[in-house]
C-alpha positions, 0 to 999 in steps of 0.5 A, spaced: 250 345 134 246 350 137 239 351 138 236 357 132 230 360 134 224 364 128 222 369 132 220 377 129 221 384 132 218 389 129 214 384 123 220 382 120 222 375 121 230 373 124 233 367 125 236 368 132 242 363 135 239 361 141 245 365 145 242 372 141 236 370 142 237 370 150 241 376 150 236 380 146 230 378 150 233 380 157 235 387 153 228 388 150 226 386 158 230 391 161 228 396 157 220 394 157 222 395 165 226 402 164 220 405 160 214 402 163 211 410 164 205 413 160 207 412 152 212 406 153 209 401 148 211 406 144 218 407 145 219 399 146 216 400 139 222 405 136 227 401 139 225 394 136 224 398 129 231 400 131 234 392 133 230 390 127 233 394 121 240 394 124 240 385 125 236 387 117 243 390 116 248 385 119 245 379 119 250 372 116 251 369 110 247 363 113 241 369 114 242 368 122 243 372 127 248 370 132 251 373 140 
């Protein structure tokens, strides 16, 4: 059984399998690096909002986001 992480994205709570959690973390760090200029925080927040929407729409029957 894989470890489950409870995280918040854009003020929404999700349960992520460890692999999905790691992939998401890597992706968000890449986005932060790409948008490190002025206004970057707002752009990262927009991306995180969209990720939260997509996770909400695709969460499994068990309530866990998988990779």
